[in-house]
N, C-alpha and C positions, 0 to 999 in steps of 0.2 A: 598155678604158674609158670608148670613145666608145658603145658599145653599153649598156654598164651607162646612163650618164648618161640615155642616150635613154629606156632603161625607166622608170628610175625618173620622167622627167617626164611620160612618159605616163601613169603611174600617181595622179602628183597631178593632171593633167589631168583623169582620170576621177573621181576623188574629188570635185574641186572642179565639175564638170559634174553629179555627183549629188546633190550637196547644194543646189546653186543649183536646180537642176531639179525640185526636189520638198520636199516637208517635211520639217524633220528636228527631231525631239523627243530631247530628253538629259535625262535627271537627274544632278545634281552627283557624288552620291556612291553608288558600286554596293552599299554595305552601310554601316548605320547603325548603332553600338551606342549602346544606351541604358540606365541603369540605371532599374529597377521604379520609378513615381513620380516618375521626370522628365520635364521638356518634350523636345519633337524637334521639328523643322521638316524636311519636305520639299522638295526646290526642282525642280520643272520648268523646263525652258530650251527653249523653242522657235523654230523660224524658217521662213516660209514663201516659197515662188517668188513668190506674189503680195503686193504691196505692201501693196494695201488690201483686205480681207478684209469684205465687208459681216456674216459671221456666224462667229464660231468658237466650236466648243463643247470644253469640256476635262472631261472625267471621269477621276475619280481611282474605283480599285478594288483589292481586296486577294485574293490567293489563297496557302493556306496551302501548304508543302511538301509535306504529304500530301494523297492525290487526295482523301480520304476527307472531308476536313474542309471547312465548306462554304464558297462562294464569297460575296464580302459586295461590296456597294457604300455607298461613302462619301459621294460627292459629285458631284452635275454642274454645270458651270457654262455659262452664254451670254452670249456679247457682248451682247445684248439688256439684261444686267442682272440677269436672273433668274439664281437659286442654290437649287439643290434639296439639302440635306443629307438624307440617310435619317436617319428617326428613332432609330435604333439609337446614331447620332454626333452628335447635335446639341447635344448639351450637353459633346462632348469633345474635337470639332476646328474650324478656323477657318479658312476659305479666301479666299486673296487672291490675285486676278490682275489684271494690267499686260498687256493685249494688245498696245499702243504697244510693251510692251519685250520683248513674248515672254518674261514669267516669271508662274509660277502657284505659289503654296505651300502645302502640308498640313499644320498645325499642331495637332499632340497637346497638349492642356494635362498631361496625365499620362497616361503609358502602362502598359499593364498586359500581364499573359502574352497576351490576346487578342491583342494587338496586333503578337503574334511570327511574322510572316509578310510575304511576298512583297508589294509595292503596285508598283500601275502607275498611269501618266500616259498618258492619250491625247489627242491633239488631233485634232478633227473640223474641216475647213474644206473647204464644197463646189468640188469643181473642182479640188481640189490634194491626192489621194490617192498620189501618187505619192513614195516615198521611206520614210523612218523614222516614221510616224507614232506613236508608243507606244515608251515606252523604262521597264525595271524596276527596282527596287532592294529589297534584303532588311534589312527592321528586327528587329534582334535585340535583344530586352529581356534584359537582365541583371537576376537577381535575386539580393543578396548574400546568403551563406550566413545560416539561422538561426541561433541559439547551439547548439551541437551537445550533444544527450546520451550521458553516460556512464554505463556500466553494466558491472557485473563479474558475471560469466556462470559459476557453477559455487563451491563450495565452497573458499573458501580457508585451505586446511590444508595441512599439510607435505606434500610428497607429491604432491597431486593434479594437475592440468590444467584451468587456467581462460583463459577467454578476455577482454578489454576490449576493449567494444565502443562505437565514437563514432557520431555519425549526425547531420546536421542536415538537418530535412524540406523547409527548403526551400532552393533554390540553382540558379542557372543563368547561364553553364554549372552541370554537376554538380561539385560540390566535391570536391577532393581533399583527403584526412587524414595527418596526419602522426603519430605519435606521439614521444614523449621521454619519458625516465627519468629521476629525481633519488631519490637515498638520502635515509635520514632526516634527515641533516645541510643537504641543500638540495643536492646536489653534483651535478651532470650525470653519468652513467656510462651506461654500454653495456646493452644488454640479454642477460639472460643467454643461456648457448648451448640454439640450436635455438627459438630464437624467430621466430616468421613475423609478417608485417602485409602487411594486405589488404582495401583498400576498407574502411578504417576499423575493424578488427578487428586486436588484439592478439593473439595464441596464446603463451602461458605456460605452460610444460611442466616438471612435476616441481618445483612450486614451495617453497622453504624461505624461512629466518626473511631470508635478505638481499634475497628479492624484495620486502620491502615496501618501502615508502616512495610517495610521489609522482608522479603519470605525467598529463601534461599530452598534449591531442590538440587540434589545430591545423585546422579546417576552412577551407579556401580556393578564391575562384574570381579570376577577374578584377576583380571590385566590391571587396573586400577577405575578410580572415581574422578567425574568433572561435574562439575557444579553451574548450574545460571542463577542469576540475583533477578528478585524483580520488584518494584515498587508498587505501593498499590494504595492509592489515594480517595478514600469515598469522598462521596460531594451529596451535598443538602439537594433535594429534587430541585429549590427553587433557582438554582446556576441557570436552568433553560428559561427562567420566566423573563429575565432581561433581554435575551435574546428575540424569543418569541415577542414579545412587545415592541421592540426594534423595529423587525421585520413587518408588525400588523400597523407600525404608526408607518411606516416608510410607502407602505401601499394606500393608506388613508390620505399619506401627502398627494401622494400620485392623482387618487382619483379628486381630490380639493382643487390641485391645477388644471386638471383637464374640464370642470366644469367651471370654473373662473375661466378659462381659456374660451369656452364655448357661447357663456353669459357674455363675456366682455364684444366676440365677434357680431354675436345677433343684435346689441345695443347698436352697435358702430354701425351697422347696417340700416338701423330703422333711423339714424340721425344723420346718415349724409344727405348735405343741402344738394338739391335738384339745379342745374343751371340749364337757364333755356336761352334759347336766341332771340330777344326782344325788333320786332320789326322796325327798320330804321325810320324816324319821322321825317314825312316826306314835304317840304316846303311848296304850297298851292300858292302859284301869281296867277291874279286873274288880270286877263287884257283888258285894256281901256280901250274905249272908241278913239280912234286918231286926232290929234288934236292942232294936227296941220304941220305943216312940214317943220317947225320947231321942234314937234314932239317925236319927229319919226326917232330921231337921234335917242334919245330917250329910252323909245321902245326897244330898239337895239340893243341898248347897256342893258334895258332891263334883260336882254333874254339872254345875254351872254351870261349876267349873272346869276340864271337860274340854272343855264348848265354850270356853273362852276359849283354851283350848292350841291345840284346833283353828284357830281363827280366827289365832292370833297365827303356826302352820306356815305357812298358806295365804300371809299376808303377805310371810314369810320366801322363799317360792317365787315370790313375783311378785317380787320383789326383787331374787333371783338371777336369774332368766330375765332382767330390763332390764340388769344388769349384765354378762350373759356374751354380750346382742346389745350392749352398747353397745363391750364388749373386740373383738368380732368385727369391728363396724364399723370401728375405728380400728386396727385390721390391715392392713382394706382400703383404708384411705386412706391408711395409711403404706406399702405395696406399690406404690402409685400413685404418690405422691409418689418415691418410691425410684425407680421406673421412669421417670419423667419427668427426674429429674435425673441419669441416666445418659446417655439422650436428650442433653439440653442438651450435658454434658461431651464427650460424642461428637461433637456438630455445631462446638463452641468449640475442640475441638485439630483438628478439620478445619480450619478457618477458620485454625486460628494455624500450621497446616503450609503452608497457600497462601501466607498472608502471607510466612513463612519464606522460600520460593520466589522467590515476589516482590522481597524485599528482597536474596536473594542473588545474582539476575539484575542489578537493577540494583549491587550491587557489582563485579559483573564485568564492565558495560560503563564503569563508574567507572573502576575498575584499568586497561583496557583505555587508556581517554585517558590515564592519568597515565603508564603506560608507553610511550607514541607521544612524550609529552613527557621522558621519560628520556631514550629514544633518541635523540631530536633534542641532547640536552645532550650526553652521557655517549659516544653508542656501543652498538653491537650486543651487545657482550658484557657490557658491565652489565646492559641490557635482558632479555638471556637468562637470568642468575641470577635478578635479580628477578621475573621471569615463573614461573621455575619454582616460588621460593617461594610466590609470590601461589597460586599455582594448587594448592597444598599445604595451604596454610592454608585457603582457601576447601573444597576437598574437606575437610580434617577437624573445621571448623567444621560442614558439613552432617551429618557423621554422628555430633556430638555434640548436634547440635537434636534428632535423630529419636530418639536415645538419650533425653532430655530429656521428649520428646512421649511416649513411651512408661511412662516412668517415672511421668511425672506423671497418665497413663491411669490406670495399678496405682493410686496411691494416692486417684485421688476416687474409684474406684471402692470401696477397702477402707472409705474415710470414710463415703461413703455408706449401705453395708450397717451400718457399726459405728452411725451413728446410727438406723437403722432398727430396730435389734436394742434399743437403747437404748428405745426410744419403746415399743417390742411391751411390754418388762420390765416397764417404769412402767406398762402400761397393763393386764399381769396381777394386778400387784401391790396397784392400785386395785381 
């Protein structure tokens, strides 16, 4: 016991001698943890072996944990009253020093991630360089997690595998993530079998109707925690059947319309009447032998009548030619009108089909939202039945719509052809 007592006293004496025989510098804390944007003050205390020192130099510097990061100089204080603060920190830091008390403080008004490094306080006194002239402390800048972003990776359909991701863009220390699951009645529940969770990724396998519900991800570190919510709605694969059938129906309708149009045009060309100019009948007059002076007058009158008949026949020919040309012009114009009407009908039907598809898609979205509400109030059994009934209704509606489009197309084309034939017949009779 006596030997141990003397050993302890010897160590204490050596420590006192080392302190009193040279300078000793010490920072109050080995580690400072500060949230991003908050102020912080680093306090450096020093004691010198000499009571009165004509010159004291205190230097504040910073070194990063990573050797590749640059060394930074912050400020240098001289007991003569001079203070040099480096340009990068003139508006960020404040140095206060009291040599008589042996205290120097470095204050940051707002810390940033750049200050996440090791800082050193070094005191230089001429003639007093034995002991501990410097000390270091680590400044840890804590950054609260940013609001996480939740996403669904994969197709949320029965039998598929999907992943729910949760990630904060900011956070120091690195945030940890935790998922929680709630059913459609907002009651907490365990994850389905085989579910895995790692680094903010929740993997769900072979999803079903029971997988639907609310999922909450919590991102947390030393500063605070933030959450994001995600609503998962799994759907049967038959939901795509209606849309696919509608698209196929639209394509079939377009092909049918095109075939009918080509067929009608070909038939029209075969049935168009041909109009030819007929030669006018020429009235032949036979000359009779003179019968004397009495018959000369009659012969002259006959010649005058013959010339009159010829003039009338020529005028009749001209009128018939004009009528035929007019009638052919009317037929050409009617054909052009018919083609333009058919093209307009096709464009209109295509627009109708597009509008129907958009309306059907909107209906499916609305129905999905309604089903979510029903599920929250009544449970999953009723939701399942309502969902199946609505899917069947939508598919039947799309099929009926396509049939109506095809029938309307045929009716419009037949009506256009009928109008064209009526106009042609009227022109021919005229």
